[in-house]
DOKOLRO-17218 format. One line per 10 residues: their letters; for each residue x, y, z of C-alpha. Coordinates in nm, 2 decimals. Layout:
BEGIN
A) X/Y/Z ~ ...
END
This chain:
BEGIN
MKASCDVLIL) 0.77/-18.97/-2.07 ~ 0.51/-18.99/-1.80 ~ 0.14/-19.05/-1.81 ~ -0.16/-19.16/-1.62 ~ -0.49/-19.33/-1.67 ~ -0.79/-19.48/-1.47 ~ -0.75/-19.81/-1.64 ~ -0.46/-19.95/-1.81 ~ -0.53/-20.26/-2.04 ~ -0.24/-20.50/-2.15
GAGYTGSLAA) -0.34/-20.66/-2.48 ~ -0.52/-20.48/-2.77 ~ -0.70/-20.76/-2.94 ~ -1.05/-20.85/-2.94 ~ -1.10/-20.87/-2.57 ~ -0.87/-20.56/-2.48 ~ -1.00/-20.33/-2.75 ~ -1.37/-20.44/-2.67 ~ -1.30/-20.36/-2.29 ~ -1.13/-20.01/-2.40
IVLSRLGYAV) -1.44/-19.91/-2.60 ~ -1.69/-19.98/-2.32 ~ -1.47/-19.83/-2.03 ~ -1.40/-19.52/-2.25 ~ -1.77/-19.48/-2.31 ~ -1.82/-19.50/-1.92 ~ -1.61/-19.19/-1.89 ~ -1.28/-19.35/-1.78 ~ -0.93/-19.26/-1.91 ~ -0.81/-19.59/-2.08
TLVDRGEHPR) -0.48/-19.67/-2.22 ~ -0.43/-19.97/-2.42 ~ -0.09/-20.15/-2.46 ~ 0.03/-20.42/-2.71 ~ 0.36/-20.56/-2.81 ~ 0.22/-20.63/-3.16 ~ 0.05/-20.38/-3.41 ~ -0.26/-20.39/-3.62 ~ -0.38/-20.56/-3.86 ~ -0.24/-20.90/-3.73
FAVGESTTPE) -0.32/-21.27/-3.76 ~ -0.54/-21.41/-3.47 ~ -0.74/-21.75/-3.43 ~ -1.10/-21.75/-3.28 ~ -1.28/-21.68/-3.62 ~ -1.64/-21.84/-3.55 ~ -1.90/-21.64/-3.35 ~ -2.19/-21.78/-3.15 ~ -2.52/-21.65/-3.09 ~ -2.44/-21.59/-2.73
QLYLLDWLGR) -2.15/-21.35/-2.82 ~ -2.35/-21.16/-3.07 ~ -2.62/-21.12/-2.81 ~ -2.38/-20.97/-2.58 ~ -2.21/-20.74/-2.84 ~ -2.55/-20.60/-2.93 ~ -2.64/-20.55/-2.55 ~ -2.31/-20.37/-2.50 ~ -2.38/-20.15/-2.81 ~ -2.73/-20.06/-2.68
TYGVPELRWL) -2.64/-20.01/-2.32 ~ -2.33/-19.79/-2.35 ~ -2.42/-19.62/-2.67 ~ -2.17/-19.79/-2.90 ~ -2.35/-19.85/-3.25 ~ -2.00/-19.99/-3.38 ~ -2.08/-20.30/-3.15 ~ -2.43/-20.34/-3.26 ~ -2.31/-20.34/-3.62 ~ -2.10/-20.64/-3.51
SSYEYIKHYR) -2.39/-20.84/-3.38 ~ -2.52/-20.99/-3.69 ~ -2.39/-21.10/-4.05 ~ -2.66/-20.89/-4.20 ~ -2.54/-20.56/-3.99 ~ -2.18/-20.61/-4.11 ~ -2.29/-20.64/-4.48 ~ -2.55/-20.36/-4.45 ~ -2.30/-20.11/-4.27 ~ -2.01/-20.23/-4.52
LPIAVWPKEA) -1.77/-20.29/-4.23 ~ -1.41/-20.37/-4.36 ~ -1.42/-20.71/-4.23 ~ -1.41/-21.05/-4.41 ~ -1.69/-21.27/-4.29 ~ -1.89/-21.57/-4.40 ~ -2.25/-21.66/-4.29 ~ -2.25/-21.94/-4.03 ~ -2.60/-22.09/-4.03 ~ -2.50/-22.40/-3.82
FYFLFNPGKF) -2.24/-22.61/-3.66 ~ -2.18/-22.91/-3.88 ~ -2.00/-23.22/-3.78 ~ -1.87/-23.50/-4.03 ~ -1.73/-23.82/-3.90 ~ -1.41/-23.93/-4.10 ~ -1.57/-24.16/-4.36 ~ -1.25/-24.34/-4.39 ~ -1.29/-24.47/-4.04 ~ -1.66/-24.46/-4.00
PGGHEFLHQT) -1.82/-24.55/-4.33 ~ -2.17/-24.44/-4.40 ~ -2.14/-24.06/-4.39 ~ -2.22/-23.99/-4.02 ~ -2.33/-23.62/-4.02 ~ -2.46/-23.39/-3.76 ~ -2.60/-23.04/-3.80 ~ -2.71/-22.79/-3.54 ~ -2.85/-22.44/-3.67 ~ -2.76/-22.13/-3.49
HPWPAGPTYH) -2.97/-21.82/-3.53 ~ -3.20/-21.84/-3.84 ~ -3.25/-21.57/-4.07 ~ -3.35/-21.29/-4.05 ~ -3.24/-21.29/-3.67 ~ -2.92/-21.44/-3.77 ~ -2.70/-21.58/-3.88 ~ -2.39/-21.57/-3.69 ~ -2.06/-21.56/-3.90 ~ -1.72/-21.62/-3.96
TLRADQDHYL) -1.48/-21.35/-3.92 ~ -1.13/-21.27/-4.02 ~ -0.98/-21.18/-3.69 ~ -0.71/-20.94/-3.83 ~ -1.00/-20.73/-3.97 ~ -1.23/-20.75/-3.68 ~ -0.97/-20.68/-3.41 ~ -0.83/-20.39/-3.61 ~ -1.19/-20.25/-3.64 ~ -1.22/-20.28/-3.26
YRTAMSYGAK) -0.89/-20.11/-3.20 ~ -0.97/-19.82/-3.42 ~ -1.30/-19.79/-3.26 ~ -1.16/-19.78/-2.91 ~ -0.92/-19.50/-3.04 ~ -1.22/-19.31/-3.19 ~ -1.39/-19.31/-2.84 ~ -1.09/-19.16/-2.66 ~ -0.85/-19.45/-2.55 ~ -0.49/-19.40/-2.58
GYLKAEVASL) -0.28/-19.67/-2.76 ~ 0.07/-19.79/-2.75 ~ 0.13/-20.05/-3.00 ~ 0.48/-20.25/-3.04 ~ 0.55/-20.17/-2.66 ~ 0.69/-20.41/-2.40 ~ 0.62/-20.40/-2.03 ~ 0.96/-20.33/-1.88 ~ 0.82/-20.35/-1.53 ~ 0.48/-20.37/-1.34
DLSGSAVAVT) 0.43/-20.26/-0.97 ~ 0.09/-20.35/-0.82 ~ 0.20/-20.27/-0.45 ~ 0.11/-19.88/-0.43 ~ -0.22/-19.70/-0.43 ~ -0.16/-19.69/-0.81 ~ -0.03/-19.94/-1.05 ~ 0.31/-19.85/-1.18 ~ 0.39/-19.96/-1.51 ~ 0.71/-19.88/-1.73
LAAQQGRVEI) 0.68/-19.95/-2.11 ~ 0.96/-19.98/-2.36 ~ 0.77/-19.84/-2.65 ~ 0.82/-19.67/-3.00 ~ 0.81/-19.33/-2.82 ~ 1.07/-19.44/-2.60 ~ 1.05/-19.51/-2.22 ~ 0.68/-19.45/-2.10 ~ 0.60/-19.46/-1.72 ~ 0.23/-19.49/-1.65
DARFVVYASG) 0.06/-19.46/-1.33 ~ -0.29/-19.63/-1.35 ~ -0.58/-19.69/-1.09 ~ -0.65/-20.03/-1.22 ~ -0.48/-20.28/-1.46 ~ -0.67/-20.52/-1.68 ~ -0.48/-20.82/-1.85 ~ -0.65/-20.90/-2.18 ~ -0.41/-21.08/-2.41 ~ -0.34/-21.44/-2.47
PGCFLAEKLN) -0.21/-21.75/-2.29 ~ 0.12/-21.62/-2.20 ~ -0.02/-21.41/-1.92 ~ 0.23/-21.18/-1.79 ~ 0.02/-21.09/-1.48 ~ -0.05/-21.46/-1.41 ~ 0.32/-21.54/-1.42 ~ 0.42/-21.24/-1.22 ~ 0.17/-21.34/-0.94 ~ 0.23/-21.71/-0.97
LREEKPFGAF) -0.13/-21.79/-1.06 ~ -0.08/-22.02/-1.34 ~ -0.24/-22.37/-1.27 ~ -0.05/-22.69/-1.38 ~ -0.27/-22.95/-1.56 ~ -0.58/-22.72/-1.50 ~ -0.83/-22.98/-1.63 ~ -0.70/-23.31/-1.52 ~ -0.65/-23.55/-1.83 ~ -0.80/-23.32/-2.07
RSWSVYSHFT) -0.53/-23.20/-2.30 ~ -0.53/-23.09/-2.67 ~ -0.30/-22.91/-2.91 ~ -0.34/-22.75/-3.25 ~ -0.18/-22.70/-3.60 ~ -0.33/-22.46/-3.85 ~ -0.30/-22.21/-4.13 ~ -0.49/-22.01/-4.39 ~ -0.56/-22.13/-4.75 ~ -0.70/-22.02/-5.07
GLKPLEQSYG) -0.86/-22.26/-5.34 ~ -1.02/-22.51/-5.08 ~ -1.32/-22.70/-5.23 ~ -1.66/-22.71/-5.02 ~ -1.76/-23.06/-4.94 ~ -2.06/-23.03/-5.17 ~ -1.84/-22.96/-5.46 ~ -1.60/-23.23/-5.40 ~ -1.63/-23.55/-5.17 ~ -2.00/-23.50/-5.11
GGWPSLGIPR) -2.10/-23.39/-5.44 ~ -2.38/-23.64/-5.45 ~ -2.50/-23.62/-5.10 ~ -2.85/-23.49/-5.02 ~ -2.92/-23.14/-4.92 ~ -2.95/-23.08/-4.53 ~ -3.16/-22.76/-4.61 ~ -2.85/-22.53/-4.50 ~ -2.55/-22.56/-4.72 ~ -2.26/-22.73/-4.56
ENTTFHHIDP) -2.03/-22.46/-4.66 ~ -2.25/-22.21/-4.46 ~ -2.14/-22.36/-4.13 ~ -1.85/-22.40/-3.90 ~ -1.73/-22.73/-4.06 ~ -1.60/-22.98/-3.81 ~ -1.42/-23.30/-3.94 ~ -1.43/-23.57/-3.65 ~ -1.19/-23.85/-3.58 ~ -1.09/-24.05/-3.30
KGWAWVIPFD) -0.77/-23.85/-3.29 ~ -0.94/-23.53/-3.27 ~ -1.12/-23.28/-3.47 ~ -1.05/-23.02/-3.76 ~ -1.21/-22.68/-3.84 ~ -1.29/-22.54/-4.20 ~ -1.40/-22.18/-4.16 ~ -1.44/-21.99/-4.50 ~ -1.43/-21.60/-4.55 ~ -1.56/-21.40/-4.83
NGVTSVGAVL) -1.21/-21.27/-4.94 ~ -1.16/-21.63/-5.07 ~ -0.93/-21.75/-4.78 ~ -1.05/-22.04/-4.57 ~ -0.91/-22.10/-4.21 ~ -0.81/-22.48/-4.16 ~ -0.67/-22.63/-3.85 ~ -0.67/-22.96/-3.64 ~ -0.70/-23.01/-3.28 ~ -0.56/-23.33/-3.15
REGDEAAALR) -0.52/-23.54/-2.84 ~ -0.31/-23.82/-3.03 ~ -0.01/-23.78/-3.24 ~ 0.35/-23.63/-3.21 ~ 0.30/-23.28/-3.07 ~ 0.68/-23.25/-3.05 ~ 0.71/-23.33/-3.43 ~ 0.43/-23.09/-3.52 ~ 0.62/-22.80/-3.34 ~ 0.92/-22.89/-3.55
DPKTALHAYI) 0.72/-22.93/-3.89 ~ 0.37/-22.80/-3.85 ~ 0.31/-22.82/-4.22 ~ 0.38/-23.22/-4.23 ~ 0.17/-23.26/-3.91 ~ -0.14/-23.10/-4.06 ~ -0.11/-23.27/-4.40 ~ -0.06/-23.61/-4.25 ~ -0.37/-23.57/-4.06 ~ -0.57/-23.45/-4.36
AENPAFAAMM) -0.45/-23.74/-4.57 ~ -0.62/-23.98/-4.32 ~ -0.96/-23.84/-4.40 ~ -1.06/-23.89/-4.77 ~ -1.34/-23.62/-4.73 ~ -1.10/-23.37/-4.58 ~ -0.83/-23.46/-4.84 ~ -1.08/-23.39/-5.13 ~ -1.16/-23.05/-4.99 ~ -0.80/-22.97/-4.96
EDATPVRPYT) -0.68/-23.12/-5.28 ~ -0.61/-22.76/-5.46 ~ -0.57/-22.56/-5.15 ~ -0.27/-22.33/-5.13 ~ -0.14/-22.18/-4.79 ~ -0.13/-21.81/-4.77 ~ 0.03/-21.78/-4.44 ~ 0.30/-21.97/-4.23 ~ 0.18/-22.30/-4.06 ~ 0.15/-22.27/-3.69
ATGPLQWRAK) 0.17/-22.55/-3.42 ~ 0.09/-22.49/-3.05 ~ 0.17/-22.67/-2.71 ~ -0.10/-22.77/-2.50 ~ -0.41/-22.54/-2.54 ~ -0.55/-22.56/-2.18 ~ -0.48/-22.31/-1.93 ~ -0.62/-22.15/-1.60 ~ -0.54/-21.87/-1.35 ~ -0.60/-21.97/-1.01
RVVGRNWAIL) -0.75/-21.60/-0.95 ~ -0.85/-21.36/-1.19 ~ -0.93/-21.05/-0.96 ~ -0.71/-20.86/-0.72 ~ -0.72/-20.53/-0.52 ~ -0.63/-20.33/-0.83 ~ -0.61/-20.58/-1.12 ~ -0.81/-20.84/-1.31 ~ -0.75/-21.09/-1.58 ~ -1.01/-21.14/-1.87
PPASGFTDPF) -1.06/-21.45/-2.09 ~ -0.90/-21.59/-2.27 ~ -0.58/-21.48/-2.07 ~ -0.76/-21.60/-1.76 ~ -0.82/-21.95/-1.89 ~ -0.91/-22.15/-2.21 ~ -1.01/-22.52/-2.27 ~ -1.03/-22.61/-2.64 ~ -1.18/-22.41/-2.95 ~ -1.46/-22.68/-3.01
FSPGNMVATA) -1.79/-22.50/-3.01 ~ -1.61/-22.16/-3.03 ~ -1.63/-22.07/-2.66 ~ -1.33/-21.83/-2.67 ~ -1.47/-21.51/-2.79 ~ -1.81/-21.58/-2.60 ~ -1.64/-21.60/-2.26 ~ -1.42/-21.29/-2.35 ~ -1.72/-21.10/-2.45 ~ -1.90/-21.20/-2.12
GVTRLALGLE) -1.57/-21.11/-1.91 ~ -1.57/-20.76/-2.07 ~ -1.95/-20.73/-1.97 ~ -1.90/-20.83/-1.60 ~ -1.59/-20.61/-1.59 ~ -1.78/-20.31/-1.71 ~ -2.07/-20.38/-1.48 ~ -1.86/-20.39/-1.15 ~ -1.56/-20.16/-1.21 ~ -1.76/-19.82/-1.13
AVLKEGRSGE) -1.75/-19.97/-0.77 ~ -1.37/-19.96/-0.78 ~ -1.29/-19.64/-0.96 ~ -1.59/-19.42/-0.81 ~ -1.65/-19.57/-0.47 ~ -1.32/-19.68/-0.38 ~ -1.39/-20.06/-0.32 ~ -1.13/-20.32/-0.36 ~ -1.13/-20.52/-0.70 ~ -1.19/-20.84/-0.49
EALAYLETRH) -1.50/-20.72/-0.36 ~ -1.66/-20.51/-0.63 ~ -1.55/-20.78/-0.91 ~ -1.63/-21.09/-0.70 ~ -1.90/-21.20/-0.96 ~ -1.62/-21.20/-1.22 ~ -1.42/-21.43/-1.01 ~ -1.71/-21.67/-0.92 ~ -1.82/-21.71/-1.28 ~ -1.48/-21.77/-1.40
QCEIPHVARV) -1.43/-22.04/-1.14 ~ -1.76/-22.22/-1.23 ~ -1.77/-22.18/-1.60 ~ -1.41/-22.27/-1.70 ~ -1.41/-22.62/-1.57 ~ -1.78/-22.65/-1.69 ~ -1.67/-22.58/-2.03 ~ -1.39/-22.83/-2.02 ~ -1.61/-23.11/-1.90 ~ -1.87/-23.05/-2.18
IHAHFLGFRH) -1.59/-23.05/-2.45 ~ -1.41/-23.33/-2.30 ~ -1.73/-23.54/-2.33 ~ -1.72/-23.46/-2.69 ~ -1.36/-23.57/-2.72 ~ -1.46/-23.91/-2.58 ~ -1.76/-23.91/-2.82 ~ -1.52/-23.89/-3.11 ~ -1.48/-24.27/-3.07 ~ -1.80/-24.34/-3.23
PLLFEQAQTL) -2.10/-24.15/-3.36 ~ -2.36/-24.28/-3.11 ~ -2.13/-24.15/-2.83 ~ -2.10/-23.82/-2.99 ~ -2.49/-23.79/-3.00 ~ -2.49/-23.84/-2.65 ~ -2.23/-23.57/-2.58 ~ -2.44/-23.34/-2.81 ~ -2.72/-23.38/-2.56 ~ -2.51/-23.27/-2.28
YWLALNLARA) -2.40/-22.95/-2.49 ~ -2.76/-22.84/-2.58 ~ -2.87/-22.90/-2.21 ~ -2.60/-22.67/-2.08 ~ -2.66/-22.41/-2.33 ~ -3.04/-22.39/-2.27 ~ -2.98/-22.38/-1.92 ~ -2.78/-22.08/-1.95 ~ -3.02/-21.92/-2.20 ~ -3.29/-21.98/-1.93
GVGSAPDGGP) -3.10/-21.74/-1.71 ~ -2.95/-21.99/-1.47 ~ -2.67/-21.81/-1.31 ~ -2.79/-21.47/-1.43 ~ -2.61/-21.15/-1.30 ~ -2.72/-21.03/-0.97 ~ -2.72/-20.67/-1.08 ~ -2.97/-20.69/-1.36 ~ -2.72/-20.74/-1.65 ~ -2.74/-21.03/-1.89
GM) -2.72/-21.35/-1.74 ~ -2.38/-21.46/-1.89
END
């Protein structure tokens, strides 16, 4: 079977499906390819105000109400989207009371009601919603399809798929890689950096659970109110070894995972269940919350989370976040930079497909922002990891975070073409 398209997108998760929606609305013929299928498990379950602002901007700019409906917790509920969510009114941080007695807590509100709040999202539901939306706007999809070959040397990108339909040969004018860290395109072009952020290195272990108790109904039952329920936050347990997340959804499932710089990573890869519960047992507040929790999916451990591509734009190709680079899930940057990447791609791709300019020239802004942002995010998160040693150090790292965030909101580094300053 032979086919052709304007844009071939490899990866049909959040980033790829979002890009397919926007580019289809711009009038391009889009083909979306993924080795998996929907619905499927994915991490990156906490949204941020900046991400939701961009979803709203994309929805208004390109006439996609389905994206506007994703731009707030209230919209999701109002339009009855088939997505398990939970209100996220703040980032909340609790230092391990077994190592730092006294209940050291930090809370930073995100968007307040009624403009907010932001929300937690079960990615299997959200990604499936975005994929179906992309199909409804005319994108063509190949799921459970492997890339057998990819040739970037000609005037068109030549791709061969081993798909359910059999062998499929596709000619595309431009290819976008929008999958995960095992970036096929970066490997093919020898773009993957070794030790991309110097000494900063972390790894993760996680699963989904039912029966988890909120802090205010377990270890912190007698603690004073903070004005925002602690369970209506992205909950972070902080410890000198690293940090852990607790992210609830309204279907009774809670996402739980730990991100560590210390500990036996190799042992965790062999036995992720033991590794996660050993970390939980060191924290009395965490252990109390997990006392009756039951896993509902396999435990998963990762290798190093940090990666970065040396370049993200070529003559007829581009790599979008998080495939282009990732630091650490602390402060939930992944989906934010992915949404910004799609926004930038949409603003510049017309010059490639309609004016015949090269990708390096037309998408130079995409390259520039990638090279600037990824190490900047790494430095800010690394400062917090150093702050995990003591609450006072962490408080100073928080000052850096809010300074960086407010500079971004003020428009520092805004797009030269009138788009959003992200």
